[in-house]
N, CA, C and O atoms as a DFTB+ gen file, in Angstrom:
644 C
 N C O
     1  1      -5.853     -36.390     -17.526
     2  2      -7.025     -34.825     -16.389
     3  2      -5.604     -34.980     -15.426
     4  3      -4.897     -34.009     -15.692
     5  1      -5.016     -35.756     -14.522
     6  2      -4.060     -35.466     -13.760
     7  2      -2.829     -34.415     -13.962
     8  3      -2.239     -33.776     -13.091
     9  1      -2.601     -34.430     -15.488
    10  2      -1.500     -33.679     -15.877
    11  2      -2.108     -32.178     -15.776
    12  3      -1.500     -31.250     -15.242
    13  1      -3.134     -32.092     -16.244
    14  2      -3.486     -30.899     -15.766
    15  2      -3.395     -30.272     -14.116
    16  3      -2.739     -29.312     -13.713
    17  1      -4.355     -31.244     -13.310
    18  2      -3.890     -31.066     -11.910
    19  2      -2.871     -30.518     -11.406
    20  3      -2.979     -29.375     -10.964
    21  1      -1.120     -31.493     -11.331
    22  2      -0.029     -31.781     -11.345
    23  2      -0.203     -29.578     -11.698
    24  3      -0.395     -28.644     -10.920
    25  1      -0.022     -29.640     -13.056
    26  2       0.186     -28.228     -13.356
    27  2      -0.141     -26.773     -12.450
    28  3       0.614     -25.850     -12.143
    29  1      -1.766     -27.025     -12.139
    30  2      -2.334     -26.338     -11.864
    31  2      -1.747     -26.217      -9.745
    32  3      -1.747     -25.230      -9.010
    33  1      -1.419     -27.412      -9.498
    34  2      -0.861     -27.537      -7.972
    35  2       0.495     -26.511      -8.161
    36  3       0.722     -25.790      -7.189
    37  1       1.273     -26.408      -9.154
    38  2       2.698     -26.119      -9.463
    39  2       2.417     -24.483      -9.526
    40  3       3.124     -23.681      -8.917
    41  1       1.741     -24.255     -10.019
    42  2       1.041     -22.389     -10.300
    43  2       1.042     -22.316      -8.853
    44  3       0.484     -23.127      -8.114
    45  1       1.860     -21.052      -8.405
    46  2       2.482     -19.951      -6.851
    47  2       0.705     -19.158      -6.747
    48  3       0.178     -18.556      -7.683
    49  1       0.188     -19.344      -5.617
    50  2      -0.815     -18.567      -5.333
    51  2      -0.506     -17.878      -4.323
    52  3       0.117     -18.284      -3.342
    53  1      -1.095     -16.357      -4.581
    54  2      -1.283     -14.736      -4.285
    55  2      -1.619     -14.899      -2.873
    56  3      -2.320     -15.904      -2.987
    57  1      -1.623     -14.636      -1.636
    58  2      -2.313     -14.269      -0.487
    59  2      -3.300     -13.211      -0.837
    60  3      -3.429     -12.939      -2.030
    61  1      -3.826     -12.744      -0.182
    62  2      -4.396     -11.419       0.144
    63  2      -3.526     -10.621       0.468
    64  3      -3.162      -9.739      -0.310
    65  1      -3.026     -10.763       1.655
    66  2      -2.171      -9.904       1.836
    67  2      -0.650     -10.105       0.754
    68  3       0.122      -9.151       0.653
    69  1      -0.448     -11.067       0.214
    70  2       0.508     -10.691      -1.047
    71  2      -0.376      -9.808      -2.226
    72  3       0.203      -9.100      -3.050
    73  1      -1.544      -9.927      -2.188
    74  2      -2.304      -9.031      -3.549
    75  2      -2.410      -7.162      -3.036
    76  3      -2.307      -6.127      -3.695
    77  1      -2.627      -7.401      -1.751
    78  2      -2.858      -5.800      -1.292
    79  2      -0.770      -5.522      -1.050
    80  3      -0.739      -4.489      -0.380
    81  1      -0.112      -5.716      -1.157
    82  2       0.860      -5.656      -0.832
    83  2       1.527      -5.195      -2.263
    84  3       2.365      -4.297      -2.182
    85  1       1.028      -6.095      -4.465
    86  2       1.030      -5.678      -5.044
    87  2       0.662      -4.742      -5.672
    88  3       1.061      -4.385      -6.780
    89  1      -0.666      -3.952      -4.566
    90  2      -1.802      -3.207      -5.244
    91  2      -0.849      -1.955      -4.415
    92  3      -0.689      -0.978      -5.146
    93  1      -0.326      -1.843      -3.309
    94  2       0.949      -1.123      -3.115
    95  2       1.267      -0.339      -3.875
    96  3       0.933       0.826      -4.093
    97  1       2.468      -1.529      -4.625
    98  2       3.772      -1.360      -5.525
    99  2       3.068      -0.849      -6.687
   100  3       3.452       0.218      -7.165
   101  1       2.182      -1.407      -7.156
   102  2       1.417      -0.619      -8.670
   103  2       0.659       1.033      -8.366
   104  3       0.456       1.812      -9.297
   105  1       0.223       1.441      -6.558
   106  2      -0.331       2.530      -6.422
   107  2       0.974       3.414      -6.553
   108  3       0.995       4.346      -7.358
   109  1       2.016       3.128      -5.789
   110  2       3.678       3.617      -5.570
   111  2       3.655       4.182      -7.586
   112  3       3.670       5.347      -7.984
   113  1       3.621       3.045      -8.370
   114  2       4.038       2.918      -9.360
   115  2       3.126       4.102     -10.172
   116  3       3.699       5.124     -10.549
   117  1       2.117       3.966     -10.344
   118  2       0.853       5.056     -10.830
   119  2       1.609       6.663     -10.460
   120  3       2.232       7.448     -11.175
   121  1       1.213       6.699      -9.004
   122  2       1.550       7.889      -8.038
   123  2       2.858       8.474      -8.705
   124  3       2.918       9.641      -9.091
   125  1       3.522       7.900      -8.771
   126  2       4.774       8.499      -9.121
   127  2       5.044       9.112     -10.503
   128  3       5.742      10.112     -10.669
   129  1       4.599       8.614     -11.211
   130  2       4.508       8.569     -12.412
   131  2       3.202      10.039     -13.051
   132  3       3.398      10.806     -13.994
   133  1       2.303       9.998     -12.381
   134  2       1.376      10.934     -12.333
   135  2       1.185      12.426     -11.622
   136  3       0.498      13.310     -12.133
   137  1       2.094      12.606     -10.021
   138  2       2.316      13.399      -9.673
   139  2       3.756      13.626      -9.251
   140  3       4.089      14.801      -9.091
   141  1       4.374      12.977      -9.111
   142  2       5.989      12.436      -8.248
   143  2       5.951      13.111      -7.469
   144  3       6.320      14.222      -7.850
   145  1       5.529      13.061      -5.889
   146  2       5.334      13.354      -4.806
   147  2       6.361      13.396      -3.894
   148  3       6.229      14.152      -2.931
   149  1       8.000      12.309      -4.073
   150  2       8.359      12.639      -3.871
   151  2       9.910      13.961      -3.951
   152  3      10.926      14.261      -3.323
   153  1       9.219      14.308      -5.045
   154  2      10.402      15.524      -5.183
   155  2       9.231      16.878      -4.769
   156  3       9.720      18.008      -4.767
   157  1       7.747      16.739      -4.436
   158  2       7.099      17.708      -4.216
   159  2       7.462      18.174      -2.584
   160  3       7.628      17.278      -1.755
   161  1       7.603      19.983      -2.073
   162  2       7.764      19.867      -1.123
   163  2       6.331      20.064      -0.112
   164  3       5.306      19.834      -0.755
   165  1       6.100      20.424       1.260
   166  2       4.823      20.560       1.785
   167  2       4.385      21.846       1.171
   168  3       5.072      22.802       0.808
   169  1       2.834      21.629       1.125
   170  2       2.434      22.530       0.501
   171  2       1.044      21.901      -0.196
   172  3       0.935      20.708      -0.481
   173  1       0.040      22.868      -0.411
   174  2      -0.611      21.969      -1.372
   175  2      -0.736      22.702      -2.786
   176  3      -0.575      23.923      -2.810
   177  1      -0.994      22.063      -3.876
   178  2      -1.219      21.914      -5.473
   179  2      -1.999      21.666      -6.263
   180  3      -2.368      20.496      -6.164
   181  1      -2.509      22.259      -7.119
   182  2      -3.503      21.695      -8.055
   183  2      -3.583      21.318      -9.142
   184  3      -3.249      22.262      -9.858
   185  1      -3.872      20.346      -9.819
   186  2      -4.074      20.169     -11.382
   187  2      -5.324      20.388     -12.389
   188  3      -6.149      19.509     -12.640
   189  1      -5.335      21.468     -12.832
   190  2      -6.156      21.710     -13.659
   191  2      -6.018      21.376     -15.129
   192  3      -5.083      21.788     -15.815
   193  1      -6.887      20.695     -15.524
   194  2      -6.971      20.474     -16.996
   195  2      -8.278      20.955     -18.540
   196  3      -8.528      20.452     -19.635
   197  1      -8.886      22.408     -17.602
   198  2      -9.866      22.576     -18.247
   199  2     -11.009      22.279     -18.029
   200  3     -11.938      22.869     -18.580
   201  1     -11.181      21.288     -17.168
   202  2     -12.796      20.481     -17.022
   203  2     -13.193      21.085     -16.488
   204  3     -14.352      21.203     -16.886
   205  1     -12.905      22.085     -15.166
   206  2     -13.504      22.422     -14.179
   207  2     -13.776      21.741     -13.174
   208  3     -14.764      21.915     -12.462
   209  1     -12.781      20.761     -12.998
   210  2     -12.799      19.404     -12.188
   211  2     -11.689      19.623     -11.662
   212  3     -11.032      18.653     -12.037
   213  1     -10.991      20.285     -11.003
   214  2      -9.148      20.665     -10.462
   215  2      -8.791      19.443      -9.358
   216  3      -9.419      19.370      -8.302
   217  1      -7.903      18.653      -9.644
   218  2      -7.363      17.955      -8.882
   219  2      -6.385      18.641      -7.520
   220  3      -5.394      19.346      -7.714
   221  1      -6.961      18.221      -6.014
   222  2      -6.355      19.303      -5.401
   223  2      -5.089      17.916      -4.755
   224  3      -5.495      16.791      -4.464
   225  1      -3.697      18.296      -4.650
   226  2      -2.719      17.663      -3.726
   227  2      -2.437      17.966      -2.748
   228  3      -2.192      19.163      -2.897
   229  1      -2.235      17.668      -1.496
   230  2      -1.810      17.989      -0.262
   231  2      -0.855      17.398       0.137
   232  3      -1.008      16.268       0.601
   233  1       0.477      18.023       0.069
   234  2       1.422      17.275       0.665
   235  2       1.436      17.945       2.018
   236  3       1.657      19.126       2.288
   237  1       1.104      16.758       2.939
   238  2       0.777      16.984       4.195
   239  2       2.430      17.358       4.942
   240  3       2.921      18.439       5.266
   241  1       3.015      15.833       5.031
   242  2       4.439      15.862       5.501
   243  2       5.437      15.551       4.529
   244  3       5.113      15.348       3.359
   245  1       6.548      15.499       4.888
   246  2       7.582      14.883       3.675
   247  2       8.500      14.580       5.145
   248  3       8.730      15.316       6.104
   249  1       8.991      12.840       4.784
   250  2      10.068      12.630       5.806
   251  2      11.058      11.721       5.335
   252  3      11.036      11.621       4.108
   253  1      11.719      11.188       5.772
   254  2      13.143      10.311       4.480
   255  2      13.185       9.691       3.992
   256  3      13.881       9.537       2.989
   257  1      12.108       8.710       4.692
   258  2      11.651       7.566       3.841
   259  2      10.035       7.621       3.222
   260  3       9.675       6.801       2.377
   261  1       9.186       8.607       3.707
   262  2       8.107       8.597       3.331
   263  2       7.496       9.962       2.940
   264  3       8.094      11.022       3.129
   265  1       6.471       9.887       2.475
   266  2       5.823      11.084       1.957
   267  2       4.363      11.136       2.543
   268  3       3.532      10.622       1.794
   269  1       3.895      11.623       3.670
   270  2       1.993      11.957       3.745
   271  2       1.280      12.939       3.148
   272  3       1.391      14.085       3.582
   273  1       0.493      12.679       2.137
   274  2      -0.086      12.787       0.895
   275  2      -1.651      12.577       1.095
   276  3      -2.225      11.570       1.508
   277  1      -2.272      13.985       0.629
   278  2      -4.149      13.595       0.384
   279  2      -4.462      14.220      -1.247
   280  3      -4.207      15.373      -1.597
   281  1      -5.057      13.177      -2.094
   282  2      -5.513      13.876      -2.929
   283  2      -7.117      13.975      -2.682
   284  3      -7.764      13.211      -1.967
   285  1      -7.604      15.034      -3.396
   286  2      -9.177      15.093      -3.636
   287  2      -9.414      15.926      -4.756
   288  3      -8.468      16.448      -5.345
   289  1     -10.633      16.105      -5.117
   290  2     -10.796      17.137      -6.046
   291  2     -11.555      18.152      -5.347
   292  3     -12.420      18.012      -4.482
   293  1     -11.007      19.356      -5.954
   294  2     -11.252      20.981      -5.230
   295  2     -12.817      20.941      -5.279
   296  3     -13.339      21.625      -6.158
   297  1     -13.913      19.974      -4.151
   298  2     -14.878      19.679      -4.052
   299  2     -15.470      19.605      -2.710
   300  3     -14.707      19.066      -1.910
   301  1     -16.613      19.986      -2.207
   302  2     -16.308      19.342      -1.352
   303  2     -18.048      18.903      -0.956
   304  3     -18.928      19.624      -1.428
   305  1     -18.491      17.539       0.040
   306  2     -19.955      16.989       0.128
   307  2     -20.342      18.139       1.084
   308  3     -19.694      18.712       1.959
   309  1     -22.083      18.348       0.470
   310  2     -22.527      19.032       0.479
   311  2     -23.258      18.835       2.012
   312  3     -23.527      19.801       2.725
   313  1     -23.445      17.868       2.274
   314  2     -23.551      17.020       4.121
   315  2     -22.579      17.597       4.954
   316  3     -22.579      18.396       5.890
   317  1     -21.855      17.027       4.404
   318  2     -20.473      16.744       5.674
   319  2     -19.465      18.514       5.492
   320  3     -19.021      19.231       6.389
   321  1     -19.432      18.633       4.514
   322  2     -17.989      19.878       4.239
   323  2     -17.285      19.245       4.235
   324  3     -16.400      19.905       4.779
   325  1     -16.521      17.546       3.847
   326  2     -15.532      17.388       3.992
   327  2     -14.912      17.001       2.195
   328  3     -15.767      16.882       1.317
   329  1     -13.587      16.859       1.882
   330  2     -13.514      17.132       0.488
   331  2     -14.158      15.545      -0.062
   332  3     -14.303      14.687       0.809
   333  1     -14.409      15.314      -1.044
   334  2     -15.111      14.116      -1.444
   335  2     -15.285      14.488      -2.975
   336  3     -15.834      15.440      -3.530
   337  1     -14.314      12.889      -3.654
   338  2     -13.716      11.736      -2.745
   339  2     -12.395      12.099      -2.401
   340  3     -12.073      13.058      -3.101
   341  1     -11.520      11.774      -1.663
   342  2     -10.401      11.991      -0.808
   343  2      -9.743      10.469      -0.305
   344  3     -10.299       9.481       0.175
   345  1      -8.427      10.725      -0.612
   346  2      -7.658       9.838      -0.163
   347  2      -6.506      10.271       0.497
   348  3      -5.910      11.233       0.012
   349  1      -6.126       9.799       1.404
   350  2      -5.122       9.954       2.590
   351  2      -4.363       8.838       2.136
   352  3      -4.957       7.772       2.296
   353  1      -3.125       8.745       1.569
   354  2      -1.897       8.210       0.959
   355  2      -0.213       8.018       1.878
   356  3       0.860       8.612       1.982
   357  1      -0.495       7.514       2.085
   358  2       1.674       7.174       2.503
   359  2       2.177       6.749       1.787
   360  3       2.135       5.531       1.611
   361  1       2.658       7.304       1.281
   362  2       4.090       7.425       0.206
   363  2       5.228       6.699       0.688
   364  3       5.532       7.097       1.812
   365  1       6.062       5.675       0.210
   366  2       7.092       4.680       1.088
   367  2       8.010       5.228      -0.175
   368  3       7.731       4.975      -1.347
   369  1       8.978       5.902       0.182
   370  2       9.918       6.057      -0.984
   371  2      11.078       4.596      -1.001
   372  3      11.411       3.887      -1.950
   373  1      11.380       4.555       0.094
   374  2      12.263       3.189      -0.316
   375  2      12.024       2.223      -0.249
   376  3      12.926       1.391      -0.144
   377  1      10.814       1.880      -0.275
   378  2       9.815       0.197      -0.570
   379  2       9.072       0.205      -2.074
   380  3       8.823      -0.811      -2.723
   381  1       8.831       1.323      -2.404
   382  2       8.298       1.796      -3.375
   383  2       7.177       1.312      -3.244
   384  3       6.952       0.313      -3.927
   385  1       5.996       1.860      -2.274
   386  2       4.699       1.743      -2.186
   387  2       4.066       2.913      -1.780
   388  3       4.532       3.865      -1.154
   389  1       2.818       2.704      -2.261
   390  2       1.973       4.086      -1.843
   391  2       0.418       3.103      -1.242
   392  3      -0.226       2.328      -1.950
   393  1       0.166       3.402       0.051
   394  2      -0.507       2.980       0.495
   395  2      -1.536       3.767       1.331
   396  3      -1.313       4.348       2.393
   397  1      -2.835       3.671       0.587
   398  2      -4.291       4.311       0.814
   399  2      -4.430       4.046       2.185
   400  3      -4.830       2.929       2.513
   401  1      -4.102       5.098       3.259
   402  2      -4.446       4.996       4.713
   403  2      -5.932       5.025       5.247
   404  3      -6.569       4.399       6.095
   405  1      -6.183       6.043       4.355
   406  2      -8.227       6.285       4.713
   407  2      -8.589       6.817       3.664
   408  3      -7.900       7.707       3.164
   409  1      -9.654       6.431       3.138
   410  2     -10.379       7.307       1.857
   411  2     -12.045       7.761       2.296
   412  3     -13.069       7.154       2.610
   413  1     -11.633       9.182       2.110
   414  2     -13.298       9.296       2.321
   415  2     -14.244       9.337       1.472
   416  3     -14.188      10.471       0.997
   417  1     -15.356       8.593       0.839
   418  2     -16.290       8.346       0.187
   419  2     -17.487       8.701       0.450
   420  3     -18.452       8.340      -0.224
   421  1     -17.547       9.384       1.374
   422  2     -19.248       9.304       2.080
   423  2     -19.374       9.395       3.482
   424  3     -19.852      10.282       4.189
   425  1     -18.707       8.001       3.826
   426  2     -18.597       7.455       5.369
   427  2     -16.840       7.112       5.784
   428  3     -16.014       6.835       4.914
   429  1     -16.570       7.184       6.997
   430  2     -15.746       6.767       7.925
   431  2     -15.289       5.758       7.758
   432  3     -16.101       5.012       7.213
   433  1     -14.203       5.228       7.980
   434  2     -13.977       3.544       8.055
   435  2     -14.310       2.800       9.145
   436  3     -14.418       1.574       9.171
   437  1     -14.471       3.567      10.048
   438  2     -15.409       3.285      11.886
   439  2     -16.953       2.721      11.402
   440  3     -17.566       1.814      11.964
   441  1     -17.374       3.424      10.326
   442  2     -18.917       3.499      10.204
   443  2     -18.855       2.025       8.715
   444  3     -19.791       1.238       8.578
   445  1     -17.897       1.999       8.038
   446  2     -18.121       0.472       7.471
   447  2     -17.872      -0.900       7.997
   448  3     -18.409      -1.989       7.797
   449  1     -16.788      -0.451       8.804
   450  2     -15.943      -1.744       9.400
   451  2     -16.139      -2.095      11.054
   452  3     -16.046      -3.229      11.525
   453  1     -16.394      -1.022      11.722
   454  2     -16.344      -1.161      13.242
   455  2     -15.068      -0.570      13.697
   456  3     -14.150      -0.149      12.993
   457  1     -15.156      -0.606      15.010
   458  2     -13.828      -0.310      15.766
   459  2     -13.132      -1.192      16.180
   460  3     -12.207      -1.094      16.988
   461  1     -13.605      -2.296      15.553
   462  2     -12.751      -3.312      16.926
   463  2     -13.145      -4.537      15.448
   464  3     -14.033      -5.346      15.716
   465  1     -12.533      -4.643      14.042
   466  2     -12.980      -5.358      12.992
   467  2     -11.548      -6.543      13.066
   468  3     -10.422      -6.382      13.535
   469  1     -12.206      -7.776      12.365
   470  2     -11.771      -8.530      12.472
   471  2     -10.177      -8.530      11.207
   472  3     -10.245      -7.915      10.143
   473  1      -8.826      -9.363      11.648
   474  2      -8.188      -8.992      10.816
   475  2      -8.303      -9.399       8.872
   476  3      -7.469      -8.956       8.083
   477  1      -9.292     -10.140       8.512
   478  2      -9.724     -10.557       7.481
   479  2     -10.308      -9.547       6.971
   480  3     -10.092      -9.342       5.776
   481  1     -11.239      -8.594       7.729
   482  2     -11.768      -7.522       7.486
   483  2     -10.901      -6.647       7.201
   484  3     -11.056      -6.035       6.144
   485  1     -10.080      -6.428       7.806
   486  2      -9.470      -5.038       7.884
   487  2      -8.330      -5.236       6.555
   488  3      -7.710      -4.221       6.238
   489  1      -8.064      -6.462       5.818
   490  2      -7.091      -6.693       4.554
   491  2      -8.092      -6.139       4.020
   492  3      -7.809      -5.007       3.628
   493  1      -9.512      -6.545       3.766
   494  2     -10.169      -6.168       2.979
   495  2     -10.684      -5.045       2.407
   496  3     -10.948      -4.795       1.231
   497  1     -10.823      -4.205       3.714
   498  2     -11.217      -2.702       3.796
   499  2      -9.909      -2.152       2.876
   500  3     -10.104      -1.713       1.743
   501  1      -8.702      -2.209       3.405
   502  2      -7.435      -1.717       3.188
   503  2      -7.652      -2.056       1.043
   504  3      -7.598      -1.217       0.144
   505  1      -7.877      -3.524       0.950
   506  2      -8.085      -3.836      -0.642
   507  2      -8.830      -2.973      -1.300
   508  3      -8.327      -2.401      -2.267
   509  1     -10.354      -2.662      -0.870
   510  2     -11.142      -2.232      -1.215
   511  2     -10.638      -0.403      -1.593
   512  3     -10.892       0.271      -2.591
   513  1      -9.884      -0.055      -0.375
   514  2      -9.348       1.588      -0.776
   515  2      -8.305       1.946      -1.712
   516  3      -8.186       3.044      -2.256
   517  1      -7.184       0.429      -1.931
   518  2      -6.121       1.172      -2.260
   519  2      -6.606       0.558      -4.014
   520  3      -5.924       0.932      -4.968
   521  1      -7.897      -0.441      -4.244
   522  2      -8.129      -0.856      -5.697
   523  2      -9.077       0.610      -5.856
   524  3      -9.218       0.651      -7.078
   525  1      -9.780       1.794      -5.312
   526  2     -10.383       2.451      -5.768
   527  2      -9.102       3.404      -6.150
   528  3      -9.109       3.857      -7.295
   529  1      -7.731       3.834      -5.083
   530  2      -7.236       4.876      -5.258
   531  2      -6.414       3.986      -6.791
   532  3      -6.470       4.746      -7.758
   533  1      -5.881       2.936      -7.064
   534  2      -5.204       2.561      -8.544
   535  2      -6.410       3.253      -9.223
   536  3      -6.354       4.475      -9.360
   537  1      -7.916       2.314      -9.829
   538  2      -8.309       3.274     -10.537
   539  2      -8.314       4.823     -10.201
   540  3      -7.731       5.632     -10.923
   541  1      -8.829       5.089      -9.354
   542  2      -8.624       6.896      -9.571
   543  2      -7.080       7.094      -9.968
   544  3      -7.167       7.948     -10.850
   545  1      -6.274       6.916      -9.881
   546  2      -4.999       7.520     -10.352
   547  2      -5.002       7.035     -11.841
   548  3      -4.463       7.879     -12.556
   549  1      -5.319       6.241     -12.340
   550  2      -5.494       5.651     -13.502
   551  2      -6.419       6.793     -14.427
   552  3      -6.111       7.441     -15.427
   553  1      -7.499       6.738     -13.743
   554  2      -8.077       7.883     -14.219
   555  2      -7.818       9.250     -14.656
   556  3      -7.963       9.711     -15.788
   557  1      -7.429       9.810     -13.635
   558  2      -6.760      11.102     -13.331
   559  2      -5.684      11.281     -14.778
   560  3      -5.812      12.204     -15.583
   561  1      -4.844      10.407     -14.861
   562  2      -3.932      10.057     -16.024
   563  2      -4.411       9.846     -17.478
   564  3      -3.686      10.206     -18.406
   565  1      -5.507       9.322     -17.682
   566  2      -6.239       9.334     -18.885
   567  2      -7.476      10.647     -19.174
   568  3      -8.094      10.930     -20.200
   569  1      -7.494      11.070     -18.221
   570  2      -7.748      12.543     -18.436
   571  2      -6.840      14.099     -18.704
   572  3      -7.182      15.213     -19.100
   573  1      -5.609      13.527     -18.283
   574  2      -4.706      14.226     -18.260
   575  2      -4.044      15.105     -17.231
   576  3      -3.350      16.102     -17.432
   577  1      -4.395      14.536     -16.072
   578  2      -3.403      14.986     -14.965
   579  2      -2.164      14.736     -15.201
   580  3      -1.748      13.840     -15.936
   581  1      -1.304      15.775     -14.388
   582  2       0.111      14.909     -14.157
   583  2       1.083      16.032     -13.548
   584  3       0.568      17.016     -13.017
   585  1       2.173      15.932     -13.600
   586  2       3.338      17.143     -13.160
   587  2       3.001      17.686     -14.202
   588  3       1.846      18.000     -13.914
   589  1       3.168      18.039     -15.237
   590  2       2.793      19.046     -16.423
   591  2       1.177      20.147     -16.061
   592  3       1.007      21.354     -16.231
   593  1       0.232      19.072     -15.522
   594  2      -0.997      20.435     -15.185
   595  2      -0.230      20.991     -13.097
   596  3      -0.461      22.062     -12.535
   597  1       0.386      20.129     -12.682
   598  2       0.170      20.446     -11.197
   599  2       1.144      21.993     -11.164
   600  3       2.194      22.256     -11.751
   601  1       0.375      22.764     -10.307
   602  2       0.905      24.071      -9.826
   603  2       0.894      24.616      -8.639
   604  3      -0.296      24.767      -8.360
   605  1       1.719      25.095      -7.559
   606  2       1.395      25.433      -6.647
   607  2      -0.355      26.222      -6.050
   608  3      -0.816      27.160      -6.700
   609  1      -0.722      25.956      -5.448
   610  2      -2.143      26.100      -5.268
   611  2      -2.234      27.709      -4.600
   612  3      -1.242      27.908      -3.899
   613  1      -3.033      28.722      -4.636
   614  2      -2.942      30.426      -4.504
   615  2      -4.118      30.325      -3.003
   616  3      -4.909      29.455      -2.639
   617  1      -3.879      31.160      -2.655
   618  2      -4.630      31.606      -1.344
   619  2      -6.024      31.284      -1.751
   620  3      -6.861      30.927      -0.922
   621  1      -6.205      31.370      -2.648
   622  2      -7.847      31.575      -2.641
   623  2      -8.607      29.819      -2.999
   624  3      -9.773      29.425      -2.964
   625  1      -7.875      29.427      -3.184
   626  2      -8.479      28.147      -3.488
   627  2      -9.002      27.381      -1.696
   628  3      -8.939      27.806      -0.542
   629  1      -9.516      26.033      -2.374
   630  2     -10.726      25.439      -0.987
   631  2      -9.521      25.612       0.454
   632  3      -8.309      25.430       0.340
   633  1     -10.027      25.886       1.373
   634  2      -8.901      25.605       2.727
   635  2      -9.234      23.914       2.775
   636  3      -9.911      23.264       1.979
   637  1      -8.398      23.380       4.185
   638  2      -8.759      22.327       3.981
   639  2      -7.685      21.959       5.458
   640  3      -6.457      22.005       5.395
   641  1      -8.386      21.638       6.595
   642  2      -8.386      21.913       7.637
   643  2      -7.690      20.496       8.045
   644  3      -7.435      20.250       9.224
């Protein structure tokens, strides 16, 4: 029994923060393969696979080391008028990380964790957002979305402020 305990004691443990950084790296890899945001100019793009549920990629700003973007379906929530679901992402070119900074899936972060949450609650919320993003990116890839289906949006598509 002591041999098993000593073996377990030697296995490194990953902190919640370390786990979050691993999610960011995973999301960067998925997003890079899916839509290659580092190659996109600022603007709006639509990925259509013919299922009637187009994915919209808004490249909001590009900087030397980061790309700010939003991914959403070309749909609006009937109650709020906001694109839903929607993920705002900061894509770090140099660090190979992609962080969901906030998501809109019915509620704002302030409604979920309050205005002054404790640090553990912030990390937990970021883990949930980035887990959602990773699963969504994986789903989009499985459905057939990607750089081959991504086209610049025309003026008649959904206007996002």
